[in-house]
C-alpha positions, -999 to +999 in steps of 0.1 A: +000+000+000+029+024+007+039+020-030+004+031-040+006+061-017+041+069-030+028+069-066-001+091-057+021+115-037+045+117-068+015+124-090+004+152-067+039+166-067+041+166-105+006+181-109+013+209-085+043+220-105+070+200-087+072+224-058+100+213-034+094+210+003+058+198+001+067+161+004+049+156+037+017+175+025+017+154-007+022+122+012-007+130+037-030+140+008-021+108-010-029+088+021-063+105+023-070+098-013-061+062-011-080+057+021-111+073+007-109+051-024-106+020-003-136+030+018-157+035-013-146+002-027-155-015+006-190+001+006-196-009-030-186-045-022-208-045+009-238-033-011-232-060-037-230-086-010-263-072+005-280-074-029-269-110-034-281-120+000-314-102-006-318-120-039-311-154-023-335-146+006-362-137-019-357-170-037-360-189-005-392-171+004-406-178-030-397-215-027-413-217+007-445-200-005-446-224-035-441-254-012-468-241+011-493-236-017-486-271-031-493-285+004-526-267+005-535-278-030-526-314-022-546-313+010-576-299-008-575-325-036-571-353-010-601-341+009-623-340-022-618-376-030 
């Protein structure tokens, strides 16, 4: 991760006109940028996992309802005979 921060700090240094003496500021800003990016990626992954879990839960509920309705139908048919 420190290599990623170093690359980001270097890009900040270059984009600011290569001003000397701002290495600490560039490094701290690069850390902030990388940390923010990682937080956003984690949130996106968490949302994706939540959607997958929700989809699976919906499938389970649908299967349970289908199984219950089949039991009722079978019970009704059996009673009519």
